[in-house]
N, CA, C and O atoms as a GROMACS GRO file, in nm:
protein
  472
    1UNK      N    1  -4.186  -0.073   2.602
    1UNK     CA    2  -4.115  -0.239   2.637
    1UNK      C    3  -4.132  -0.333   2.536
    1UNK      O    4  -4.037  -0.409   2.553
    2UNK      N    5  -4.204  -0.379   2.430
    2UNK     CA    6  -4.213  -0.464   2.417
    2UNK      C    7  -4.159  -0.478   2.308
    2UNK      O    8  -4.178  -0.579   2.241
    3UNK      N    9  -4.058  -0.350   2.258
    3UNK     CA   10  -3.976  -0.308   2.162
    3UNK      C   11  -3.830  -0.345   2.178
    3UNK      O   12  -3.747  -0.397   2.103
    4UNK      N   13  -3.827  -0.304   2.290
    4UNK     CA   14  -3.657  -0.382   2.387
    4UNK      C   15  -3.656  -0.455   2.387
    4UNK      O   16  -3.554  -0.508   2.343
    5UNK      N   17  -3.756  -0.533   2.432
    5UNK     CA   18  -3.722  -0.696   2.414
    5UNK      C   19  -3.712  -0.760   2.312
    5UNK      O   20  -3.667  -0.873   2.327
    6UNK      N   21  -3.745  -0.722   2.186
    6UNK     CA   22  -3.762  -0.788   2.106
    6UNK      C   23  -3.671  -0.772   1.984
    6UNK      O   24  -3.672  -0.830   1.875
    7UNK      N   25  -3.574  -0.655   2.043
    7UNK     CA   26  -3.443  -0.591   1.964
    7UNK      C   27  -3.342  -0.659   2.081
    7UNK      O   28  -3.224  -0.626   2.068
    8UNK      N   29  -3.367  -0.730   2.169
    8UNK     CA   30  -3.275  -0.788   2.276
    8UNK      C   31  -3.299  -0.900   2.221
    8UNK      O   32  -3.201  -0.947   2.162
    9UNK      N   33  -3.403  -0.967   2.218
    9UNK     CA   34  -3.374  -1.093   2.149
    9UNK      C   35  -3.342  -1.141   1.986
    9UNK      O   36  -3.327  -1.259   1.955
   10UNK      N   37  -3.337  -1.038   1.899
   10UNK     CA   38  -3.309  -1.025   1.747
   10UNK      C   39  -3.153  -0.999   1.778
   10UNK      O   40  -3.092  -1.059   1.689
   11UNK      N   41  -3.047  -0.928   1.876
   11UNK     CA   42  -2.991  -0.890   1.859
   11UNK      C   43  -2.894  -1.022   1.950
   11UNK      O   44  -2.774  -1.048   1.940
   12UNK      N   45  -2.983  -1.076   2.026
   12UNK     CA   46  -2.912  -1.243   2.078
   12UNK      C   47  -2.863  -1.344   1.972
   12UNK      O   48  -2.752  -1.397   1.966
   13UNK      N   49  -3.040  -1.370   1.833
   13UNK     CA   50  -2.973  -1.417   1.748
   13UNK      C   51  -2.888  -1.408   1.673
   13UNK      O   52  -2.806  -1.495   1.644
   14UNK      N   53  -2.900  -1.241   1.609
   14UNK     CA   54  -2.802  -1.227   1.508
   14UNK      C   55  -2.669  -1.280   1.586
   14UNK      O   56  -2.589  -1.342   1.517
   15UNK      N   57  -2.634  -1.257   1.738
   15UNK     CA   58  -2.524  -1.303   1.748
   15UNK      C   59  -2.488  -1.416   1.830
   15UNK      O   60  -2.414  -1.416   1.929
   16UNK      N   61  -2.563  -1.534   1.764
   16UNK     CA   62  -2.567  -1.667   1.743
   16UNK      C   63  -2.583  -1.709   1.632
   16UNK      O   64  -2.578  -1.830   1.608
   17UNK      N   65  -2.605  -1.625   1.547
   17UNK     CA   66  -2.593  -1.698   1.450
   17UNK      C   67  -2.437  -1.650   1.374
   17UNK      O   68  -2.386  -1.743   1.312
   18UNK      N   69  -2.376  -1.550   1.374
   18UNK     CA   70  -2.283  -1.511   1.368
   18UNK      C   71  -2.148  -1.588   1.430
   18UNK      O   72  -2.042  -1.609   1.371
   19UNK      N   73  -2.185  -1.623   1.567
   19UNK     CA   74  -2.078  -1.703   1.664
   19UNK      C   75  -2.123  -1.835   1.566
   19UNK      O   76  -2.021  -1.886   1.518
   20UNK      N   77  -2.232  -1.896   1.528
   20UNK     CA   78  -2.219  -2.022   1.458
   20UNK      C   79  -2.124  -1.999   1.325
   20UNK      O   80  -2.024  -2.070   1.308
   21UNK      N   81  -2.160  -1.902   1.237
   21UNK     CA   82  -2.104  -1.901   1.097
   21UNK      C   83  -1.966  -1.895   1.111
   21UNK      O   84  -1.899  -1.930   1.014
   22UNK      N   85  -1.886  -1.841   1.255
   22UNK     CA   86  -1.762  -1.842   1.242
   22UNK      C   87  -1.712  -1.932   1.275
   22UNK      O   88  -1.618  -1.974   1.208
   23UNK      N   89  -1.746  -1.987   1.366
   23UNK     CA   90  -1.699  -2.199   1.427
   23UNK      C   91  -1.757  -2.342   1.284
   23UNK      O   92  -1.727  -2.458   1.255
   24UNK      N   93  -1.825  -2.263   1.249
   24UNK     CA   94  -1.848  -2.311   1.088
   24UNK      C   95  -1.768  -2.322   1.008
   24UNK      O   96  -1.761  -2.427   0.944
   25UNK      N   97  -1.653  -2.186   0.978
   25UNK     CA   98  -1.581  -2.121   0.879
   25UNK      C   99  -1.461  -2.173   0.955
   25UNK      O  100  -1.361  -2.201   0.889
   26UNK      N  101  -1.459  -2.185   1.058
   26UNK     CA  102  -1.342  -2.244   1.149
   26UNK      C  103  -1.306  -2.378   1.060
   26UNK      O  104  -1.241  -2.413   0.962
   27UNK      N  105  -1.386  -2.424   1.154
   27UNK     CA  106  -1.407  -2.611   1.091
   27UNK      C  107  -1.365  -2.637   0.925
   27UNK      O  108  -1.268  -2.702   0.885
   28UNK      N  109  -1.433  -2.590   0.871
   28UNK     CA  110  -1.410  -2.614   0.732
   28UNK      C  111  -1.268  -2.585   0.706
   28UNK      O  112  -1.205  -2.661   0.634
   29UNK      N  113  -1.200  -2.457   0.771
   29UNK     CA  114  -1.066  -2.377   0.705
   29UNK      C  115  -0.991  -2.493   0.725
   29UNK      O  116  -0.937  -2.562   0.639
   30UNK      N  117  -0.993  -2.516   0.902
   30UNK     CA  118  -0.901  -2.648   0.940
   30UNK      C  119  -0.864  -2.801   0.895
   30UNK      O  120  -0.751  -2.852   0.892
   31UNK      N  121  -1.001  -2.868   0.858
   31UNK     CA  122  -1.015  -2.969   0.793
   31UNK      C  123  -0.964  -2.969   0.640
   31UNK      O  124  -0.914  -3.068   0.586
   32UNK      N  125  -0.985  -2.842   0.578
   32UNK     CA  126  -0.882  -2.826   0.420
   32UNK      C  127  -0.764  -2.857   0.405
   32UNK      O  128  -0.681  -2.770   0.432
   33UNK      N  129  -0.727  -2.958   0.368
   33UNK     CA  130  -0.578  -2.987   0.351
   33UNK      C  131  -0.491  -2.889   0.245
   33UNK      O  132  -0.376  -2.857   0.278
   34UNK      N  133  -0.520  -2.864   0.179
   34UNK     CA  134  -0.463  -2.757   0.087
   34UNK      C  135  -0.439  -2.588   0.140
   34UNK      O  136  -0.389  -2.498   0.073
   35UNK      N  137  -0.507  -2.578   0.319
   35UNK     CA  138  -0.575  -2.448   0.367
   35UNK      C  139  -0.411  -2.379   0.342
   35UNK      O  140  -0.383  -2.316   0.240
   36UNK      N  141  -0.351  -2.394   0.412
   36UNK     CA  142  -0.195  -2.361   0.470
   36UNK      C  143  -0.138  -2.327   0.331
   36UNK      O  144  -0.119  -2.210   0.296
   37UNK      N  145  -0.110  -2.445   0.242
   37UNK     CA  146  -0.033  -2.406   0.105
   37UNK      C  147  -0.099  -2.299   0.054
   37UNK      O  148  -0.008  -2.218   0.034
   38UNK      N  149  -0.219  -2.240   0.015
   38UNK     CA  150  -0.217  -2.177  -0.056
   38UNK      C  151  -0.237  -2.038   0.038
   38UNK      O  152  -0.198  -1.930  -0.006
   39UNK      N  153  -0.282  -2.048   0.131
   39UNK     CA  154  -0.261  -1.931   0.279
   39UNK      C  155  -0.098  -1.850   0.229
   39UNK      O  156  -0.065  -1.735   0.200
   40UNK      N  157  -0.037  -1.965   0.238
   40UNK     CA  158   0.129  -1.960   0.185
   40UNK      C  159   0.147  -1.870   0.036
   40UNK      O  160   0.171  -1.751   0.013
   41UNK      N  161   0.130  -1.946  -0.020
   41UNK     CA  162   0.105  -1.861  -0.196
   41UNK      C  163   0.060  -1.751  -0.175
   41UNK      O  164   0.126  -1.648  -0.187
   42UNK      N  165  -0.018  -1.755  -0.152
   42UNK     CA  166  -0.140  -1.594  -0.166
   42UNK      C  167  -0.031  -1.478  -0.058
   42UNK      O  168  -0.022  -1.364  -0.103
   43UNK      N  169   0.013  -1.494   0.017
   43UNK     CA  170   0.112  -1.470   0.093
   43UNK      C  171   0.265  -1.423  -0.010
   43UNK      O  172   0.307  -1.309  -0.028
   44UNK      N  173   0.292  -1.481  -0.035
   44UNK     CA  174   0.359  -1.504  -0.123
   44UNK      C  175   0.414  -1.380  -0.242
   44UNK      O  176   0.522  -1.323  -0.257
   45UNK      N  177   0.292  -1.374  -0.307
   45UNK     CA  178   0.232  -1.352  -0.408
   45UNK      C  179   0.232  -1.229  -0.383
   45UNK      O  180   0.303  -1.158  -0.454
   46UNK      N  181   0.137  -1.156  -0.258
   46UNK     CA  182   0.139  -1.000  -0.206
   46UNK      C  183   0.281  -0.955  -0.178
   46UNK      O  184   0.307  -0.835  -0.175
   47UNK      N  185   0.381  -1.052  -0.157
   47UNK     CA  186   0.473  -1.010  -0.076
   47UNK      C  187   0.641  -0.995  -0.275
   47UNK      O  188   0.747  -0.942  -0.308
   48UNK      N  189   0.546  -1.076  -0.316
   48UNK     CA  190   0.590  -1.005  -0.489
   48UNK      C  191   0.543  -0.909  -0.527
   48UNK      O  192   0.629  -0.830  -0.567
   49UNK      N  193   0.447  -0.877  -0.535
   49UNK     CA  194   0.346  -0.770  -0.554
   49UNK      C  195   0.391  -0.613  -0.447
   49UNK      O  196   0.360  -0.496  -0.424
   50UNK      N  197   0.421  -0.650  -0.435
   50UNK     CA  198   0.475  -0.513  -0.281
   50UNK      C  199   0.618  -0.467  -0.320
   50UNK      O  200   0.665  -0.353  -0.312
   51UNK      N  201   0.686  -0.600  -0.374
   51UNK     CA  202   0.813  -0.570  -0.362
   51UNK      C  203   0.855  -0.460  -0.475
   51UNK      O  204   0.950  -0.382  -0.467
   52UNK      N  205   0.726  -0.478  -0.627
   52UNK     CA  206   0.781  -0.444  -0.756
   52UNK      C  207   0.747  -0.295  -0.711
   52UNK      O  208   0.792  -0.209  -0.787
   53UNK      N  209   0.681  -0.254  -0.609
   53UNK     CA  210   0.638  -0.084  -0.596
   53UNK      C  211   0.765  -0.020  -0.497
   53UNK      O  212   0.872  -0.068  -0.461
   54UNK      N  213   0.689   0.134  -0.466
   54UNK     CA  214   0.779   0.173  -0.385
   54UNK      C  215   0.929   0.228  -0.460
   54UNK      O  216   0.973   0.273  -0.566
   55UNK      N  217   0.979   0.177  -0.292
   55UNK     CA  218   1.117   0.220  -0.265
   55UNK      C  219   1.246   0.087  -0.305
   55UNK      O  220   1.365   0.090  -0.271
   56UNK      N  221   1.193   0.003  -0.366
   56UNK     CA  222   1.247  -0.124  -0.339
   56UNK      C  223   1.325  -0.087  -0.464
   56UNK      O  224   1.428  -0.154  -0.475
   57UNK      N  225   1.306  -0.003  -0.560
   57UNK     CA  226   1.384  -0.027  -0.674
   57UNK      C  227   1.490   0.116  -0.674
   57UNK      O  228   1.507   0.202  -0.760
   58UNK      N  229   1.529   0.103  -0.586
   58UNK     CA  230   1.630   0.233  -0.528
   58UNK      C  231   1.779   0.194  -0.630
   58UNK      O  232   1.794   0.075  -0.655
   59UNK      N  233   1.856   0.267  -0.670
   59UNK     CA  234   2.005   0.262  -0.714
   59UNK      C  235   2.096   0.226  -0.610
   59UNK      O  236   2.082   0.290  -0.505
   60UNK      N  237   2.217   0.108  -0.616
   60UNK     CA  238   2.327   0.168  -0.502
   60UNK      C  239   2.360   0.291  -0.485
   60UNK      O  240   2.403   0.379  -0.560
   61UNK      N  241   2.325   0.284  -0.340
   61UNK     CA  242   2.397   0.421  -0.315
   61UNK      C  243   2.502   0.448  -0.293
   61UNK      O  244   2.524   0.566  -0.266
   62UNK      N  245   2.605   0.360  -0.292
   62UNK     CA  246   2.770   0.393  -0.336
   62UNK      C  247   2.801   0.428  -0.442
   62UNK      O  248   2.902   0.497  -0.448
   63UNK      N  249   2.712   0.389  -0.593
   63UNK     CA  250   2.735   0.489  -0.678
   63UNK      C  251   2.696   0.572  -0.729
   63UNK      O  252   2.586   0.550  -0.781
   64UNK      N  253   2.742   0.683  -0.745
   64UNK     CA  254   2.735   0.829  -0.705
   64UNK      C  255   2.680   0.837  -0.864
   64UNK      O  256   2.599   0.930  -0.865
   65UNK      N  257   2.687   0.792  -0.966
   65UNK     CA  258   2.679   0.819  -1.138
   65UNK      C  259   2.542   0.784  -1.112
   65UNK      O  260   2.452   0.869  -1.112
   66UNK      N  261   2.518   0.626  -1.081
   66UNK     CA  262   2.389   0.579  -1.059
   66UNK      C  263   2.245   0.639  -1.024
   66UNK      O  264   2.136   0.627  -1.081
   67UNK      N  265   2.297   0.732  -0.870
   67UNK     CA  266   2.226   0.749  -0.789
   67UNK      C  267   2.145   0.885  -0.821
   67UNK      O  268   2.030   0.919  -0.793
   68UNK      N  269   2.292   0.977  -0.917
   68UNK     CA  270   2.246   1.085  -1.022
   68UNK      C  271   2.182   1.042  -1.096
   68UNK      O  272   2.072   1.098  -1.088
   69UNK      N  273   2.184   0.943  -1.199
   69UNK     CA  274   2.080   0.928  -1.319
   69UNK      C  275   1.948   0.855  -1.262
   69UNK      O  276   1.846   0.851  -1.332
   70UNK      N  277   1.952   0.813  -1.166
   70UNK     CA  278   1.793   0.772  -1.109
   70UNK      C  279   1.779   0.875  -1.037
   70UNK      O  280   1.658   0.860  -1.019
   71UNK      N  281   1.818   1.022  -0.947
   71UNK     CA  282   1.742   1.080  -0.882
   71UNK      C  283   1.666   1.207  -1.073
   71UNK      O  284   1.555   1.261  -1.082
   72UNK      N  285   1.777   1.207  -1.177
   72UNK     CA  286   1.710   1.286  -1.264
   72UNK      C  287   1.562   1.218  -1.353
   72UNK      O  288   1.460   1.275  -1.391
   73UNK      N  289   1.593   1.119  -1.360
   73UNK     CA  290   1.452   1.048  -1.408
   73UNK      C  291   1.387   1.040  -1.366
   73UNK      O  292   1.280   1.066  -1.421
   74UNK      N  293   1.389   0.976  -1.171
   74UNK     CA  294   1.266   0.980  -1.118
   74UNK      C  295   1.216   1.128  -1.127
   74UNK      O  296   1.096   1.120  -1.150
   75UNK      N  297   1.254   1.262  -1.118
   75UNK     CA  298   1.268   1.369  -1.091
   75UNK      C  299   1.141   1.431  -1.276
   75UNK      O  300   1.038   1.498  -1.272
   76UNK      N  301   1.210   1.370  -1.406
   76UNK     CA  302   1.143   1.403  -1.499
   76UNK      C  303   1.044   1.355  -1.457
   76UNK      O  304   0.957   1.426  -1.405
   77UNK      N  305   1.028   1.184  -1.471
   77UNK     CA  306   0.922   1.096  -1.456
   77UNK      C  307   0.789   1.176  -1.322
   77UNK      O  308   0.671   1.140  -1.331
   78UNK      N  309   0.812   1.230  -1.264
   78UNK     CA  310   0.725   1.195  -1.142
   78UNK      C  311   0.675   1.396  -1.221
   78UNK      O  312   0.562   1.433  -1.190
   79UNK      N  313   0.756   1.493  -1.305
   79UNK     CA  314   0.682   1.599  -1.319
   79UNK      C  315   0.628   1.566  -1.426
   79UNK      O  316   0.511   1.605  -1.431
   80UNK      N  317   0.667   1.501  -1.531
   80UNK     CA  318   0.556   1.432  -1.676
   80UNK      C  319   0.465   1.339  -1.594
   80UNK      O  320   0.378   1.289  -1.665
   81UNK      N  321   0.462   1.311  -1.492
   81UNK     CA  322   0.295   1.244  -1.453
   81UNK      C  323   0.228   1.313  -1.408
   81UNK      O  324   0.107   1.289  -1.406
   82UNK      N  325   0.285   1.434  -1.350
   82UNK     CA  326   0.205   1.543  -1.227
   82UNK      C  327   0.088   1.606  -1.394
   82UNK      O  328  -0.027   1.625  -1.432
   83UNK      N  329   0.223   1.611  -1.433
   83UNK     CA  330   0.155   1.755  -1.544
   83UNK      C  331   0.013   1.662  -1.620
   83UNK      O  332  -0.094   1.711  -1.654
   84UNK      N  333   0.071   1.463  -1.633
   84UNK     CA  334  -0.093   1.456  -1.737
   84UNK      C  335  -0.162   1.435  -1.619
   84UNK      O  336  -0.257   1.362  -1.645
   85UNK      N  337  -0.159   1.473  -1.466
   85UNK     CA  338  -0.277   1.440  -1.357
   85UNK      C  339  -0.317   1.336  -1.282
   85UNK      O  340  -0.406   1.329  -1.197
   86UNK      N  341  -0.187   1.197  -1.352
   86UNK     CA  342  -0.131   1.093  -1.240
   86UNK      C  343  -0.084   1.146  -1.115
   86UNK      O  344   0.030   1.117  -1.076
   87UNK      N  345  -0.154   1.214  -1.054
   87UNK     CA  346  -0.110   1.228  -0.923
   87UNK      C  347  -0.028   1.147  -0.787
   87UNK      O  348   0.048   1.201  -0.707
   88UNK      N  349  -0.060   1.036  -0.789
   88UNK     CA  350  -0.018   0.952  -0.719
   88UNK      C  351   0.089   0.902  -0.771
   88UNK      O  352   0.192   0.938  -0.715
   89UNK      N  353   0.108   0.792  -0.910
   89UNK     CA  354   0.265   0.786  -0.957
   89UNK      C  355   0.315   0.935  -0.941
   89UNK      O  356   0.410   0.951  -0.865
   90UNK      N  357   0.265   1.042  -1.000
   90UNK     CA  358   0.376   1.123  -1.019
   90UNK      C  359   0.428   1.178  -0.848
   90UNK      O  360   0.540   1.229  -0.837
   91UNK      N  361   0.374   1.169  -0.772
   91UNK     CA  362   0.420   1.179  -0.630
   91UNK      C  363   0.482   1.075  -0.567
   91UNK      O  364   0.523   1.108  -0.455
   92UNK      N  365   0.507   0.947  -0.600
   92UNK     CA  366   0.583   0.831  -0.561
   92UNK      C  367   0.747   0.839  -0.642
   92UNK      O  368   0.861   0.814  -0.604
   93UNK      N  369   0.700   0.877  -0.741
   93UNK     CA  370   0.830   0.916  -0.836
   93UNK      C  371   0.949   1.030  -0.774
   93UNK      O  372   1.071   1.037  -0.783
   94UNK      N  373   0.816   1.130  -0.694
   94UNK     CA  374   0.888   1.208  -0.659
   94UNK      C  375   0.984   1.220  -0.524
   94UNK      O  376   1.086   1.282  -0.490
   95UNK      N  377   0.925   1.159  -0.489
   95UNK     CA  378   0.949   1.089  -0.352
   95UNK      C  379   1.073   0.997  -0.342
   95UNK      O  380   1.170   1.034  -0.275
   96UNK      N  381   1.073   0.877  -0.407
   96UNK     CA  382   1.160   0.834  -0.476
   96UNK      C  383   1.319   0.958  -0.484
   96UNK      O  384   1.418   0.972  -0.413
   97UNK      N  385   1.280   1.010  -0.582
   97UNK     CA  386   1.440   1.162  -0.584
   97UNK      C  387   1.462   1.188  -0.485
   97UNK      O  388   1.577   1.186  -0.441
   98UNK      N  389   1.336   1.228  -0.403
   98UNK     CA  390   1.372   1.287  -0.260
   98UNK      C  391   1.441   1.230  -0.164
   98UNK      O  392   1.506   1.297  -0.084
   99UNK      N  393   1.431   1.052  -0.159
   99UNK     CA  394   1.499   0.965  -0.056
   99UNK      C  395   1.611   0.929  -0.115
   99UNK      O  396   1.677   0.856  -0.041
  100UNK      N  397   1.682   0.956  -0.260
  100UNK     CA  398   1.790   0.927  -0.253
  100UNK      C  399   1.913   1.039  -0.269
  100UNK      O  400   2.034   1.015  -0.267
  101UNK      N  401   1.837   1.191  -0.288
  101UNK     CA  402   1.915   1.318  -0.301
  101UNK      C  403   1.944   1.326  -0.141
  101UNK      O  404   1.895   1.282  -0.037
  102UNK      N  405   2.097   1.439  -0.202
  102UNK     CA  406   2.168   1.464  -0.056
  102UNK      C  407   2.109   1.549   0.009
  102UNK      O  408   2.100   1.520   0.128
  103UNK      N  409   2.056   1.662  -0.026
  103UNK     CA  410   2.039   1.780   0.038
  103UNK      C  411   1.834   1.778   0.006
  103UNK      O  412   1.787   1.863  -0.068
  104UNK      N  413   1.728   1.658   0.083
  104UNK     CA  414   1.614   1.749   0.076
  104UNK      C  415   1.552   1.837   0.097
  104UNK      O  416   1.477   1.898   0.020
  105UNK      N  417   1.579   1.859   0.231
  105UNK     CA  418   1.504   2.044   0.204
  105UNK      C  419   1.522   2.120   0.084
  105UNK      O  420   1.421   2.180   0.046
  106UNK      N  421   1.620   2.133   0.018
  106UNK     CA  422   1.650   2.223  -0.082
  106UNK      C  423   1.557   2.178  -0.175
  106UNK      O  424   1.470   2.256  -0.216
  107UNK      N  425   1.564   2.026  -0.226
  107UNK     CA  426   1.464   1.971  -0.300
  107UNK      C  427   1.355   1.956  -0.316
  107UNK      O  428   1.302   1.927  -0.423
  108UNK      N  429   1.284   1.978  -0.179
  108UNK     CA  430   1.163   2.062  -0.114
  108UNK      C  431   1.120   2.166  -0.159
  108UNK      O  432   1.013   2.166  -0.218
  109UNK      N  433   1.211   2.308  -0.139
  109UNK     CA  434   1.166   2.433  -0.148
  109UNK      C  435   1.145   2.453  -0.281
  109UNK      O  436   1.040   2.512  -0.308
  110UNK      N  437   1.255   2.401  -0.426
  110UNK     CA  438   1.230   2.422  -0.531
  110UNK      C  439   1.154   2.343  -0.584
  110UNK      O  440   1.144   2.365  -0.705
  111UNK      N  441   1.080   2.237  -0.539
  111UNK     CA  442   0.945   2.156  -0.576
  111UNK      C  443   0.814   2.248  -0.523
  111UNK      O  444   0.719   2.271  -0.598
  112UNK      N  445   0.818   2.277  -0.442
  112UNK     CA  446   0.745   2.360  -0.394
  112UNK      C  447   0.712   2.486  -0.423
  112UNK      O  448   0.616   2.531  -0.361
  113UNK      N  449   0.781   2.575  -0.523
  113UNK     CA  450   0.815   2.689  -0.562
  113UNK      C  451   0.774   2.666  -0.742
  113UNK      O  452   0.702   2.744  -0.804
  114UNK      N  453   0.823   2.570  -0.787
  114UNK     CA  454   0.750   2.496  -0.940
  114UNK      C  455   0.658   2.440  -0.985
  114UNK      O  456   0.612   2.450  -1.099
  115UNK      N  457   0.600   2.339  -0.847
  115UNK     CA  458   0.489   2.278  -0.882
  115UNK      C  459   0.396   2.408  -0.851
  115UNK      O  460   0.421   2.518  -0.801
  116UNK      N  461   0.271   2.342  -0.905
  116UNK     CA  462   0.169   2.410  -0.868
  116UNK      C  463   0.052   2.350  -0.759
  116UNK      O  464   0.016   2.235  -0.739
  117UNK      N  465   0.010   2.476  -0.699
  117UNK     CA  466  -0.059   2.433  -0.580
  117UNK      C  467  -0.140   2.355  -0.579
  117UNK      O  468  -0.211   2.367  -0.679
  118UNK      N  469  -0.186   2.236  -0.486
  118UNK     CA  470  -0.295   2.157  -0.519
  118UNK      C  471  -0.450   2.206  -0.492
  118UNK      O  472  -0.545   2.134  -0.523
   0.00000   0.00000   0.00000
């Protein structure tokens, strides 16, 4: 019976300390005049970093020659990276190729047949 009471008191003290820390941190944050500027700058930097990856570098889909060039480059680069063991970047490049492919189902079937199983 005594152990239950002690743990209840300990949990209450920990909860009170946590709430106290939250209040302290919030007050410190609100009193900092540069907080919003730093937050905006950090979010802007994260957005710029995120833009540099993924599907943001796709070519103009109306230009068939650019799409074909991009497709072949991404397939080649993806296969090279997979052969080197860099699976994450290799799959990312193959995904970019699938995104611009006119017949993605057929491409996926070819990739399943040509690539080694995981």
